[in-house]
Gaussian input, Z-matrix of N, CA and C with variables (Angstrom, degrees):
# hf/3-21g

backbone

0 1
 N
 C     1     B1
 C     2     B2     1     A1
 N     3     B3     2     A2     1     D1
 C     4     B4     3     A3     2     D2
 C     5     B5     4     A4     3     D3
 N     6     B6     5     A5     4     D4
 C     7     B7     6     A6     5     D5
 C     8     B8     7     A7     6     D6
 N     9     B9     8     A8     7     D7
 C    10    B10     9     A9     8     D8
 C    11    B11    10    A10     9     D9
 N    12    B12    11    A11    10    D10
 C    13    B13    12    A12    11    D11
 C    14    B14    13    A13    12    D12
 N    15    B15    14    A14    13    D13
 C    16    B16    15    A15    14    D14
 C    17    B17    16    A16    15    D15
 N    18    B18    17    A17    16    D16
 C    19    B19    18    A18    17    D17
 C    20    B20    19    A19    18    D18
 N    21    B21    20    A20    19    D19
 C    22    B22    21    A21    20    D20
 C    23    B23    22    A22    21    D21
 N    24    B24    23    A23    22    D22
 C    25    B25    24    A24    23    D23
 C    26    B26    25    A25    24    D24
 N    27    B27    26    A26    25    D25
 C    28    B28    27    A27    26    D26
 C    29    B29    28    A28    27    D27
 N    30    B30    29    A29    28    D28
 C    31    B31    30    A30    29    D29
 C    32    B32    31    A31    30    D30
 N    33    B33    32    A32    31    D31
 C    34    B34    33    A33    32    D32
 C    35    B35    34    A34    33    D33
 N    36    B36    35    A35    34    D34
 C    37    B37    36    A36    35    D35
 C    38    B38    37    A37    36    D36
 N    39    B39    38    A38    37    D37
 C    40    B40    39    A39    38    D38
 C    41    B41    40    A40    39    D39
 N    42    B42    41    A41    40    D40
 C    43    B43    42    A42    41    D41
 C    44    B44    43    A43    42    D42
 N    45    B45    44    A44    43    D43
 C    46    B46    45    A45    44    D44
 C    47    B47    46    A46    45    D45
 N    48    B48    47    A47    46    D46
 C    49    B49    48    A48    47    D47
 C    50    B50    49    A49    48    D48
 N    51    B51    50    A50    49    D49
 C    52    B52    51    A51    50    D50
 C    53    B53    52    A52    51    D51
 N    54    B54    53    A53    52    D52
 C    55    B55    54    A54    53    D53
 C    56    B56    55    A55    54    D54
 N    57    B57    56    A56    55    D55
 C    58    B58    57    A57    56    D56
 C    59    B59    58    A58    57    D57
 N    60    B60    59    A59    58    D58
 C    61    B61    60    A60    59    D59
 C    62    B62    61    A61    60    D60
 N    63    B63    62    A62    61    D61
 C    64    B64    63    A63    62    D62
 C    65    B65    64    A64    63    D63
 N    66    B66    65    A65    64    D64
 C    67    B67    66    A66    65    D65
 C    68    B68    67    A67    66    D66
 N    69    B69    68    A68    67    D67
 C    70    B70    69    A69    68    D68
 C    71    B71    70    A70    69    D69
 N    72    B72    71    A71    70    D70
 C    73    B73    72    A72    71    D71
 C    74    B74    73    A73    72    D72
 N    75    B75    74    A74    73    D73
 C    76    B76    75    A75    74    D74
 C    77    B77    76    A76    75    D75
 N    78    B78    77    A77    76    D76
 C    79    B79    78    A78    77    D77
 C    80    B80    79    A79    78    D78
 N    81    B81    80    A80    79    D79
 C    82    B82    81    A81    80    D80
 C    83    B83    82    A82    81    D81
 N    84    B84    83    A83    82    D82
 C    85    B85    84    A84    83    D83
 C    86    B86    85    A85    84    D84
 N    87    B87    86    A86    85    D85
 C    88    B88    87    A87    86    D86
 C    89    B89    88    A88    87    D87
 N    90    B90    89    A89    88    D88
 C    91    B91    90    A90    89    D89
 C    92    B92    91    A91    90    D90
 N    93    B93    92    A92    91    D91
 C    94    B94    93    A93    92    D92
 C    95    B95    94    A94    93    D93
 N    96    B96    95    A95    94    D94
 C    97    B97    96    A96    95    D95
 C    98    B98    97    A97    96    D96
 N    99    B99    98    A98    97    D97
 C   100   B100    99    A99    98    D98
 C   101   B101   100   A100    99    D99
 N   102   B102   101   A101   100   D100
 C   103   B103   102   A102   101   D101
 C   104   B104   103   A103   102   D102
 N   105   B105   104   A104   103   D103
 C   106   B106   105   A105   104   D104
 C   107   B107   106   A106   105   D105
 N   108   B108   107   A107   106   D106
 C   109   B109   108   A108   107   D107
 C   110   B110   109   A109   108   D108
 N   111   B111   110   A110   109   D109
 C   112   B112   111   A111   110   D110
 C   113   B113   112   A112   111   D111
 N   114   B114   113   A113   112   D112
 C   115   B115   114   A114   113   D113
 C   116   B116   115   A115   114   D114
 N   117   B117   116   A116   115   D115
 C   118   B118   117   A117   116   D116
 C   119   B119   118   A118   117   D117
 N   120   B120   119   A119   118   D118
 C   121   B121   120   A120   119   D119
 C   122   B122   121   A121   120   D120
 N   123   B123   122   A122   121   D121
 C   124   B124   123   A123   122   D122
 C   125   B125   124   A124   123   D123
 N   126   B126   125   A125   124   D124
 C   127   B127   126   A126   125   D125
 C   128   B128   127   A127   126   D126
 N   129   B129   128   A128   127   D127
 C   130   B130   129   A129   128   D128
 C   131   B131   130   A130   129   D129
 N   132   B132   131   A131   130   D130
 C   133   B133   132   A132   131   D131
 C   134   B134   133   A133   132   D132
 N   135   B135   134   A134   133   D133
 C   136   B136   135   A135   134   D134
 C   137   B137   136   A136   135   D135
 N   138   B138   137   A137   136   D136
 C   139   B139   138   A138   137   D137
 C   140   B140   139   A139   138   D138
 N   141   B141   140   A140   139   D139
 C   142   B142   141   A141   140   D140
 C   143   B143   142   A142   141   D141
 N   144   B144   143   A143   142   D142
 C   145   B145   144   A144   143   D143
 C   146   B146   145   A145   144   D144
 N   147   B147   146   A146   145   D145
 C   148   B148   147   A147   146   D146
 C   149   B149   148   A148   147   D147
 N   150   B150   149   A149   148   D148
 C   151   B151   150   A150   149   D149
 C   152   B152   151   A151   150   D150
 N   153   B153   152   A152   151   D151
 C   154   B154   153   A153   152   D152
 C   155   B155   154   A154   153   D153
 N   156   B156   155   A155   154   D154
 C   157   B157   156   A156   155   D155
 C   158   B158   157   A157   156   D156
 N   159   B159   158   A158   157   D157
 C   160   B160   159   A159   158   D158
 C   161   B161   160   A160   159   D159
 N   162   B162   161   A161   160   D160
 C   163   B163   162   A162   161   D161
 C   164   B164   163   A163   162   D162
 N   165   B165   164   A164   163   D163
 C   166   B166   165   A165   164   D164
 C   167   B167   166   A166   165   D165
 N   168   B168   167   A167   166   D166
 C   169   B169   168   A168   167   D167
 C   170   B170   169   A169   168   D168
 N   171   B171   170   A170   169   D169
 C   172   B172   171   A171   170   D170
 C   173   B173   172   A172   171   D171
 N   174   B174   173   A173   172   D172
 C   175   B175   174   A174   173   D173
 C   176   B176   175   A175   174   D174
 N   177   B177   176   A176   175   D175
 C   178   B178   177   A177   176   D176
 C   179   B179   178   A178   177   D177
 N   180   B180   179   A179   178   D178
 C   181   B181   180   A180   179   D179
 C   182   B182   181   A181   180   D180
 N   183   B183   182   A182   181   D181
 C   184   B184   183   A183   182   D182
 C   185   B185   184   A184   183   D183
 N   186   B186   185   A185   184   D184
 C   187   B187   186   A186   185   D185
 C   188   B188   187   A187   186   D186
 N   189   B189   188   A188   187   D187
 C   190   B190   189   A189   188   D188
 C   191   B191   190   A190   189   D189
 N   192   B192   191   A191   190   D190
 C   193   B193   192   A192   191   D191
 C   194   B194   193   A193   192   D192
 N   195   B195   194   A194   193   D193
 C   196   B196   195   A195   194   D194
 C   197   B197   196   A196   195   D195
 N   198   B198   197   A197   196   D196
 C   199   B199   198   A198   197   D197
 C   200   B200   199   A199   198   D198
 N   201   B201   200   A200   199   D199
 C   202   B202   201   A201   200   D200
 C   203   B203   202   A202   201   D201
 N   204   B204   203   A203   202   D202
 C   205   B205   204   A204   203   D203
 C   206   B206   205   A205   204   D204
 N   207   B207   206   A206   205   D205
 C   208   B208   207   A207   206   D206
 C   209   B209   208   A208   207   D207
 N   210   B210   209   A209   208   D208
 C   211   B211   210   A210   209   D209
 C   212   B212   211   A211   210   D210
 N   213   B213   212   A212   211   D211
 C   214   B214   213   A213   212   D212
 C   215   B215   214   A214   213   D213
 N   216   B216   215   A215   214   D214
 C   217   B217   216   A216   215   D215
 C   218   B218   217   A217   216   D216
 N   219   B219   218   A218   217   D217
 C   220   B220   219   A219   218   D218
 C   221   B221   220   A220   219   D219
 N   222   B222   221   A221   220   D220
 C   223   B223   222   A222   221   D221
 C   224   B224   223   A223   222   D222
 N   225   B225   224   A224   223   D223
 C   226   B226   225   A225   224   D224
 C   227   B227   226   A226   225   D225
 N   228   B228   227   A227   226   D226
 C   229   B229   228   A228   227   D227
 C   230   B230   229   A229   228   D228
 N   231   B231   230   A230   229   D229
 C   232   B232   231   A231   230   D230
 C   233   B233   232   A232   231   D231
 N   234   B234   233   A233   232   D232
 C   235   B235   234   A234   233   D233
 C   236   B236   235   A235   234   D234
 N   237   B237   236   A236   235   D235
 C   238   B238   237   A237   236   D236
 C   239   B239   238   A238   237   D237
 N   240   B240   239   A239   238   D238
 C   241   B241   240   A240   239   D239
 C   242   B242   241   A241   240   D240
 N   243   B243   242   A242   241   D241
 C   244   B244   243   A243   242   D242
 C   245   B245   244   A244   243   D243
 N   246   B246   245   A245   244   D244
 C   247   B247   246   A246   245   D245
 C   248   B248   247   A247   246   D246
 N   249   B249   248   A248   247   D247
 C   250   B250   249   A249   248   D248
 C   251   B251   250   A250   249   D249
 N   252   B252   251   A251   250   D250
 C   253   B253   252   A252   251   D251
 C   254   B254   253   A253   252   D252
 N   255   B255   254   A254   253   D253
 C   256   B256   255   A255   254   D254
 C   257   B257   256   A256   255   D255
 N   258   B258   257   A257   256   D256
 C   259   B259   258   A258   257   D257
 C   260   B260   259   A259   258   D258
 N   261   B261   260   A260   259   D259
 C   262   B262   261   A261   260   D260
 C   263   B263   262   A262   261   D261
 N   264   B264   263   A263   262   D262
 C   265   B265   264   A264   263   D263
 C   266   B266   265   A265   264   D264
 N   267   B267   266   A266   265   D265
 C   268   B268   267   A267   266   D266
 C   269   B269   268   A268   267   D267
 N   270   B270   269   A269   268   D268
 C   271   B271   270   A270   269   D269
 C   272   B272   271   A271   270   D270
 N   273   B273   272   A272   271   D271
 C   274   B274   273   A273   272   D272
 C   275   B275   274   A274   273   D273
 N   276   B276   275   A275   274   D274
 C   277   B277   276   A276   275   D275
 C   278   B278   277   A277   276   D276
 N   279   B279   278   A278   277   D277
 C   280   B280   279   A279   278   D278
 C   281   B281   280   A280   279   D279
 N   282   B282   281   A281   280   D280
 C   283   B283   282   A282   281   D281
 C   284   B284   283   A283   282   D282
 N   285   B285   284   A284   283   D283
 C   286   B286   285   A285   284   D284
 C   287   B287   286   A286   285   D285
 N   288   B288   287   A287   286   D286
 C   289   B289   288   A288   287   D287
 C   290   B290   289   A289   288   D288
 N   291   B291   290   A290   289   D289
 C   292   B292   291   A291   290   D290
 C   293   B293   292   A292   291   D291
 N   294   B294   293   A293   292   D292
 C   295   B295   294   A294   293   D293
 C   296   B296   295   A295   294   D294
 N   297   B297   296   A296   295   D295
 C   298   B298   297   A297   296   D296
 C   299   B299   298   A298   297   D297
 N   300   B300   299   A299   298   D298
 C   301   B301   300   A300   299   D299
 C   302   B302   301   A301   300   D300
 N   303   B303   302   A302   301   D301
 C   304   B304   303   A303   302   D302
 C   305   B305   304   A304   303   D303
 N   306   B306   305   A305   304   D304
 C   307   B307   306   A306   305   D305
 C   308   B308   307   A307   306   D306
 N   309   B309   308   A308   307   D307
 C   310   B310   309   A309   308   D308
 C   311   B311   310   A310   309   D309
 N   312   B312   311   A311   310   D310
 C   313   B313   312   A312   311   D311
 C   314   B314   313   A313   312   D312
 N   315   B315   314   A314   313   D313
 C   316   B316   315   A315   314   D314
 C   317   B317   316   A316   315   D315
 N   318   B318   317   A317   316   D316
 C   319   B319   318   A318   317   D317
 C   320   B320   319   A319   318   D318
 N   321   B321   320   A320   319   D319
 C   322   B322   321   A321   320   D320
 C   323   B323   322   A322   321   D321

   B1=1.4253
   B2=1.5535
   B3=1.3061
   B4=1.3802
   B5=1.5073
   B6=1.3573
   B7=1.4409
   B8=1.5586
   B9=1.3052
   B10=1.4811
   B11=1.5297
   B12=1.2913
   B13=1.4726
   B14=1.4690
   B15=1.3315
   B16=1.4551
   B17=1.4829
   B18=1.2848
   B19=1.4343
   B20=1.5671
   B21=1.3283
   B22=1.4498
   B23=1.4555
   B24=1.2909
   B25=1.4315
   B26=1.4917
   B27=1.3079
   B28=1.4583
   B29=1.5500
   B30=1.3054
   B31=1.3823
   B32=1.5467
   B33=1.3067
   B34=1.4704
   B35=1.5071
   B36=1.3032
   B37=1.5263
   B38=1.4894
   B39=1.3654
   B40=1.4752
   B41=1.5219
   B42=1.3444
   B43=1.4487
   B44=1.5626
   B45=1.2765
   B46=1.5115
   B47=1.4717
   B48=1.3305
   B49=1.4120
   B50=1.5151
   B51=1.3496
   B52=1.4018
   B53=1.5422
   B54=1.3438
   B55=1.5190
   B56=1.5558
   B57=1.3401
   B58=1.4364
   B59=1.4952
   B60=1.3223
   B61=1.5203
   B62=1.5093
   B63=1.3084
   B64=1.5019
   B65=1.5095
   B66=1.3066
   B67=1.4532
   B68=1.5343
   B69=1.3449
   B70=1.4345
   B71=1.4882
   B72=1.3504
   B73=1.4839
   B74=1.5375
   B75=1.3004
   B76=1.4076
   B77=1.5396
   B78=1.2971
   B79=1.4439
   B80=1.4767
   B81=1.3703
   B82=1.4867
   B83=1.5384
   B84=1.3207
   B85=1.4850
   B86=1.5050
   B87=1.3591
   B88=1.4394
   B89=1.5302
   B90=1.3096
   B91=1.4653
   B92=1.5416
   B93=1.3012
   B94=1.4671
   B95=1.5221
   B96=1.3377
   B97=1.4571
   B98=1.5370
   B99=1.3633
   B100=1.5077
   B101=1.5184
   B102=1.3204
   B103=1.4291
   B104=1.5039
   B105=1.2876
   B106=1.4361
   B107=1.5189
   B108=1.3002
   B109=1.5219
   B110=1.5604
   B111=1.3313
   B112=1.4624
   B113=1.6185
   B114=1.2700
   B115=1.4365
   B116=1.5260
   B117=1.3372
   B118=1.4361
   B119=1.4858
   B120=1.3125
   B121=1.4148
   B122=1.4779
   B123=1.3347
   B124=1.4793
   B125=1.5214
   B126=1.3516
   B127=1.4213
   B128=1.5301
   B129=1.3559
   B130=1.4404
   B131=1.5419
   B132=1.3269
   B133=1.4292
   B134=1.5358
   B135=1.3590
   B136=1.4650
   B137=1.5632
   B138=1.3112
   B139=1.4962
   B140=1.5465
   B141=1.3051
   B142=1.4612
   B143=1.4644
   B144=1.2625
   B145=1.5097
   B146=1.5407
   B147=1.3120
   B148=1.4906
   B149=1.5321
   B150=1.3149
   B151=1.4923
   B152=1.5247
   B153=1.2979
   B154=1.5293
   B155=1.4791
   B156=1.3349
   B157=1.4763
   B158=1.5263
   B159=1.3171
   B160=1.4543
   B161=1.5220
   B162=1.3727
   B163=1.4219
   B164=1.4670
   B165=1.3303
   B166=1.5016
   B167=1.5313
   B168=1.3026
   B169=1.4849
   B170=1.5032
   B171=1.3503
   B172=1.4519
   B173=1.5445
   B174=1.3362
   B175=1.4800
   B176=1.5661
   B177=1.3108
   B178=1.4550
   B179=1.4763
   B180=1.3408
   B181=1.4572
   B182=1.4931
   B183=1.3246
   B184=1.4708
   B185=1.5437
   B186=1.3677
   B187=1.4320
   B188=1.4908
   B189=1.2888
   B190=1.4345
   B191=1.5518
   B192=1.3116
   B193=1.4558
   B194=1.5204
   B195=1.3329
   B196=1.4745
   B197=1.5054
   B198=1.3083
   B199=1.4388
   B200=1.5707
   B201=1.3083
   B202=1.4056
   B203=1.5561
   B204=1.2494
   B205=1.4642
   B206=1.5643
   B207=1.2894
   B208=1.4951
   B209=1.5531
   B210=1.2857
   B211=1.4382
   B212=1.4992
   B213=1.3238
   B214=1.4294
   B215=1.4819
   B216=1.3490
   B217=1.5044
   B218=1.4869
   B219=1.2995
   B220=1.4511
   B221=1.5127
   B222=1.3441
   B223=1.4845
   B224=1.5181
   B225=1.3460
   B226=1.3814
   B227=1.5809
   B228=1.3908
   B229=1.4956
   B230=1.5353
   B231=1.3196
   B232=1.4816
   B233=1.4849
   B234=1.3404
   B235=1.4549
   B236=1.4831
   B237=1.3175
   B238=1.4952
   B239=1.5513
   B240=1.2796
   B241=1.4209
   B242=1.5836
   B243=1.2962
   B244=1.4655
   B245=1.4716
   B246=1.3025
   B247=1.4666
   B248=1.5316
   B249=1.3344
   B250=1.4431
   B251=1.5163
   B252=1.3084
   B253=1.4348
   B254=1.5451
   B255=1.3412
   B256=1.4940
   B257=1.5417
   B258=1.3329
   B259=1.4569
   B260=1.5312
   B261=1.3169
   B262=1.4694
   B263=1.5212
   B264=1.3269
   B265=1.4480
   B266=1.5842
   B267=1.3555
   B268=1.4423
   B269=1.5186
   B270=1.2898
   B271=1.4818
   B272=1.5106
   B273=1.3330
   B274=1.4242
   B275=1.5200
   B276=1.2939
   B277=1.5546
   B278=1.5166
   B279=1.2963
   B280=1.4141
   B281=1.5174
   B282=1.3972
   B283=1.4374
   B284=1.4917
   B285=1.3713
   B286=1.4385
   B287=1.4885
   B288=1.3364
   B289=1.4546
   B290=1.5166
   B291=1.3294
   B292=1.4490
   B293=1.5933
   B294=1.2861
   B295=1.4978
   B296=1.5448
   B297=1.3375
   B298=1.4561
   B299=1.5357
   B300=1.2586
   B301=1.5199
   B302=1.5571
   B303=1.3003
   B304=1.5025
   B305=1.4925
   B306=1.2927
   B307=1.5271
   B308=1.5371
   B309=1.3270
   B310=1.4773
   B311=1.5350
   B312=1.3506
   B313=1.4322
   B314=1.5859
   B315=1.3266
   B316=1.4703
   B317=1.4969
   B318=1.3259
   B319=1.4709
   B320=1.5473
   B321=1.3173
   B322=1.4502
   B323=1.5281
   A1=111.66
   A2=118.84
   A3=121.39
   A4=113.42
   A5=116.52
   A6=117.54
   A7=111.32
   A8=114.20
   A9=116.29
   A10=110.77
   A11=117.99
   A12=118.80
   A13=113.09
   A14=121.40
   A15=122.69
   A16=108.04
   A17=118.72
   A18=122.75
   A19=105.87
   A20=111.54
   A21=120.03
   A22=112.28
   A23=116.56
   A24=120.94
   A25=115.89
   A26=117.23
   A27=122.38
   A28=110.65
   A29=117.85
   A30=121.74
   A31=116.49
   A32=115.02
   A33=118.95
   A34=110.83
   A35=113.09
   A36=118.41
   A37=114.38
   A38=117.78
   A39=117.74
   A40=111.18
   A41=117.23
   A42=119.34
   A43=109.43
   A44=113.50
   A45=120.80
   A46=111.39
   A47=122.57
   A48=124.17
   A49=111.95
   A50=116.58
   A51=119.51
   A52=111.55
   A53=113.69
   A54=117.14
   A55=108.97
   A56=119.01
   A57=120.89
   A58=111.45
   A59=113.23
   A60=118.00
   A61=109.75
   A62=117.23
   A63=122.19
   A64=110.34
   A65=117.38
   A66=122.45
   A67=113.08
   A68=116.00
   A69=122.05
   A70=112.17
   A71=113.83
   A72=122.71
   A73=110.12
   A74=117.41
   A75=122.05
   A76=111.84
   A77=115.74
   A78=120.75
   A79=111.57
   A80=115.07
   A81=119.07
   A82=107.34
   A83=112.24
   A84=119.07
   A85=105.72
   A86=118.91
   A87=121.60
   A88=111.18
   A89=114.69
   A90=119.96
   A91=109.19
   A92=117.75
   A93=123.43
   A94=110.77
   A95=117.91
   A96=120.37
   A97=113.22
   A98=116.42
   A99=119.51
   A100=110.84
   A101=117.73
   A102=126.30
   A103=113.76
   A104=120.42
   A105=124.71
   A106=118.16
   A107=113.26
   A108=120.45
   A109=110.02
   A110=114.03
   A111=117.01
   A112=110.70
   A113=117.12
   A114=121.10
   A115=111.93
   A116=120.13
   A117=125.79
   A118=115.51
   A119=117.40
   A120=126.11
   A121=113.07
   A122=123.45
   A123=123.62
   A124=108.07
   A125=115.48
   A126=120.20
   A127=115.25
   A128=117.49
   A129=121.12
   A130=108.97
   A131=116.71
   A132=120.05
   A133=113.18
   A134=112.81
   A135=119.27
   A136=110.81
   A137=114.40
   A138=115.38
   A139=111.61
   A140=121.20
   A141=121.84
   A142=111.72
   A143=121.42
   A144=120.44
   A145=114.05
   A146=117.51
   A147=121.19
   A148=108.01
   A149=115.87
   A150=117.03
   A151=110.24
   A152=112.65
   A153=122.52
   A154=109.22
   A155=115.46
   A156=123.82
   A157=109.54
   A158=118.12
   A159=119.66
   A160=109.38
   A161=115.85
   A162=124.55
   A163=106.37
   A164=116.75
   A165=124.44
   A166=105.74
   A167=116.77
   A168=121.92
   A169=108.01
   A170=119.88
   A171=119.01
   A172=113.36
   A173=115.31
   A174=120.21
   A175=104.95
   A176=113.81
   A177=119.95
   A178=113.15
   A179=118.00
   A180=126.34
   A181=108.24
   A182=117.48
   A183=120.48
   A184=108.28
   A185=117.01
   A186=117.67
   A187=109.98
   A188=119.67
   A189=123.24
   A190=114.58
   A191=114.62
   A192=123.67
   A193=108.68
   A194=117.44
   A195=117.87
   A196=110.09
   A197=120.42
   A198=121.77
   A199=107.82
   A200=115.65
   A201=120.84
   A202=109.00
   A203=111.89
   A204=121.61
   A205=109.89
   A206=113.80
   A207=118.83
   A208=109.76
   A209=116.95
   A210=122.59
   A211=109.61
   A212=117.67
   A213=120.53
   A214=111.99
   A215=113.95
   A216=121.34
   A217=105.13
   A218=115.23
   A219=122.18
   A220=110.14
   A221=116.56
   A222=121.34
   A223=107.74
   A224=114.60
   A225=121.12
   A226=112.95
   A227=112.66
   A228=114.22
   A229=113.41
   A230=113.44
   A231=118.22
   A232=112.72
   A233=117.86
   A234=122.52
   A235=112.04
   A236=114.95
   A237=123.35
   A238=106.52
   A239=117.77
   A240=120.19
   A241=111.53
   A242=115.20
   A243=117.58
   A244=113.80
   A245=118.65
   A246=124.27
   A247=109.28
   A248=119.64
   A249=121.65
   A250=110.42
   A251=117.48
   A252=122.51
   A253=113.48
   A254=112.88
   A255=117.97
   A256=111.12
   A257=115.22
   A258=119.51
   A259=111.75
   A260=115.69
   A261=122.31
   A262=109.63
   A263=116.80
   A264=118.15
   A265=113.82
   A266=114.89
   A267=118.06
   A268=110.19
   A269=119.92
   A270=125.36
   A271=106.86
   A272=119.60
   A273=122.90
   A274=110.91
   A275=114.77
   A276=117.30
   A277=108.17
   A278=121.73
   A279=122.60
   A280=111.10
   A281=115.57
   A282=121.93
   A283=112.49
   A284=116.22
   A285=120.83
   A286=111.27
   A287=119.08
   A288=123.15
   A289=109.09
   A290=119.48
   A291=122.71
   A292=111.27
   A293=115.08
   A294=118.77
   A295=109.35
   A296=116.07
   A297=120.20
   A298=109.62
   A299=116.45
   A300=119.68
   A301=109.27
   A302=115.69
   A303=118.68
   A304=110.96
   A305=114.79
   A306=120.28
   A307=113.86
   A308=114.91
   A309=119.64
   A310=107.32
   A311=118.42
   A312=121.81
   A313=111.76
   A314=114.47
   A315=120.87
   A316=111.04
   A317=117.40
   A318=122.23
   A319=111.76
   A320=117.37
   A321=120.06
   A322=110.80
   D1=-34.58
   D2=176.73
   D3=-59.40
   D4=-40.16
   D5=177.97
   D6=-66.29
   D7=-33.45
   D8=-179.95
   D9=-61.66
   D10=-41.51
   D11=-176.17
   D12=-88.65
   D13=-7.82
   D14=174.78
   D15=-96.72
   D16=79.27
   D17=-179.99
   D18=-141.54
   D19=165.35
   D20=179.23
   D21=-69.16
   D22=119.96
   D23=179.91
   D24=-55.49
   D25=-35.82
   D26=-175.23
   D27=-68.46
   D28=-28.16
   D29=-179.83
   D30=-76.03
   D31=-15.74
   D32=-178.88
   D33=-133.28
   D34=49.12
   D35=-174.90
   D36=-58.75
   D37=-28.45
   D38=-177.01
   D39=-94.26
   D40=8.17
   D41=-173.59
   D42=-71.47
   D43=135.83
   D44=-176.71
   D45=-57.31
   D46=-33.00
   D47=-179.54
   D48=-68.26
   D49=-41.39
   D50=-179.88
   D51=-67.41
   D52=-35.03
   D53=177.19
   D54=-66.59
   D55=-37.08
   D56=176.09
   D57=-61.20
   D58=-42.75
   D59=-178.96
   D60=-65.29
   D61=-45.56
   D62=-179.58
   D63=-58.81
   D64=-44.47
   D65=-178.94
   D66=-79.56
   D67=-13.94
   D68=177.83
   D69=54.68
   D70=51.39
   D71=179.31
   D72=-121.15
   D73=154.55
   D74=174.88
   D75=-78.23
   D76=137.74
   D77=176.16
   D78=-113.44
   D79=116.25
   D80=179.26
   D81=-115.83
   D82=120.91
   D83=174.14
   D84=-117.08
   D85=100.72
   D86=-176.08
   D87=-62.56
   D88=-47.95
   D89=-175.33
   D90=-146.39
   D91=120.90
   D92=-178.76
   D93=-61.96
   D94=-23.25
   D95=179.76
   D96=-78.47
   D97=-14.23
   D98=179.55
   D99=-86.98
   D100=146.38
   D101=166.25
   D102=52.38
   D103=29.87
   D104=176.97
   D105=62.64
   D106=31.76
   D107=-179.62
   D108=-56.64
   D109=-44.77
   D110=-174.61
   D111=-61.12
   D112=-27.04
   D113=176.36
   D114=-75.27
   D115=-30.60
   D116=-179.89
   D117=-81.28
   D118=-23.10
   D119=-177.92
   D120=-88.64
   D121=148.99
   D122=176.31
   D123=-61.99
   D124=131.50
   D125=-178.13
   D126=-60.57
   D127=-31.93
   D128=175.64
   D129=-58.13
   D130=-46.78
   D131=-179.45
   D132=-59.02
   D133=-48.26
   D134=-176.12
   D135=-61.40
   D136=-41.30
   D137=-179.03
   D138=-78.68
   D139=-30.54
   D140=179.15
   D141=-75.68
   D142=-37.92
   D143=-177.82
   D144=-86.74
   D145=-27.72
   D146=-177.92
   D147=49.52
   D148=47.50
   D149=-179.42
   D150=-100.96
   D151=158.32
   D152=176.60
   D153=-87.61
   D154=-40.18
   D155=-179.33
   D156=-161.33
   D157=164.16
   D158=-176.51
   D159=-158.55
   D160=167.42
   D161=175.04
   D162=-133.65
   D163=135.54
   D164=-179.38
   D165=-126.96
   D166=124.93
   D167=-178.96
   D168=-127.86
   D169=114.48
   D170=174.96
   D171=-69.51
   D172=144.75
   D173=177.40
   D174=-104.58
   D175=126.52
   D176=-173.85
   D177=-122.60
   D178=133.45
   D179=171.06
   D180=-113.12
   D181=110.99
   D182=-174.04
   D183=63.80
   D184=-115.94
   D185=179.36
   D186=-110.67
   D187=7.54
   D188=-176.96
   D189=-107.58
   D190=128.14
   D191=175.18
   D192=-71.32
   D193=120.23
   D194=-177.99
   D195=-108.79
   D196=-4.72
   D197=-178.68
   D198=169.93
   D199=-167.05
   D200=179.00
   D201=-154.38
   D202=156.58
   D203=173.15
   D204=-109.91
   D205=131.19
   D206=-175.10
   D207=-132.81
   D208=136.12
   D209=172.05
   D210=-140.53
   D211=146.00
   D212=178.46
   D213=-142.95
   D214=168.18
   D215=170.53
   D216=-115.62
   D217=129.40
   D218=-179.71
   D219=-66.00
   D220=145.89
   D221=178.37
   D222=-51.73
   D223=138.71
   D224=177.23
   D225=92.23
   D226=-7.86
   D227=176.82
   D228=-105.63
   D229=14.76
   D230=177.47
   D231=88.62
   D232=167.05
   D233=179.62
   D234=-72.84
   D235=169.09
   D236=173.04
   D237=-70.84
   D238=120.14
   D239=-177.88
   D240=-87.14
   D241=167.80
   D242=173.68
   D243=-58.71
   D244=-39.16
   D245=177.80
   D246=-64.95
   D247=-45.24
   D248=176.49
   D249=-56.23
   D250=-46.62
   D251=179.23
   D252=-60.76
   D253=-47.30
   D254=-179.92
   D255=-58.00
   D256=-47.67
   D257=-179.07
   D258=-59.49
   D259=-46.58
   D260=-178.22
   D261=-67.06
   D262=-39.54
   D263=178.25
   D264=-65.25
   D265=-34.00
   D266=175.40
   D267=-66.64
   D268=-36.29
   D269=177.35
   D270=-64.05
   D271=-43.47
   D272=-179.91
   D273=-65.21
   D274=-38.68
   D275=178.74
   D276=-65.83
   D277=-40.65
   D278=-179.65
   D279=-65.29
   D280=-38.14
   D281=176.05
   D282=-61.06
   D283=-44.10
   D284=177.94
   D285=-63.49
   D286=-41.92
   D287=178.73
   D288=-60.97
   D289=-44.08
   D290=179.75
   D291=-63.32
   D292=-36.81
   D293=179.10
   D294=-68.53
   D295=-43.28
   D296=179.19
   D297=-63.72
   D298=-40.81
   D299=179.28
   D300=-64.02
   D301=-45.42
   D302=-179.62
   D303=-64.30
   D304=-39.96
   D305=176.31
   D306=-62.19
   D307=-39.15
   D308=-179.69
   D309=-69.25
   D310=-40.30
   D311=-179.43
   D312=-66.05
   D313=-36.16
   D314=-179.46
   D315=-67.26
   D316=-30.01
   D317=-174.07
   D318=-82.93
   D319=-8.81
   D320=-177.55
   D321=-79.96

């Protein structure tokens, strides 16, 4: 998965993941088998991760995306539940707060 996301941005300009990062929004795909998600996602990603569902949350400092948080459920382990998402979203919120705190300390 790391190799998938370590690629030149200019070569995959229409990639859904780069659009998510640019818009700085959370992407929740409960189940790849629902609503044609596997058709909308890059096939390399679908085959490499073998996931049933996933959550992708960009990490932002100011207006710059510095990374992302990603969690998935492997195929055969069921879709991402509301509870899974809520727990992961809380973790992301704590991460954002820690980054904001570190940034404010660095500016002093």
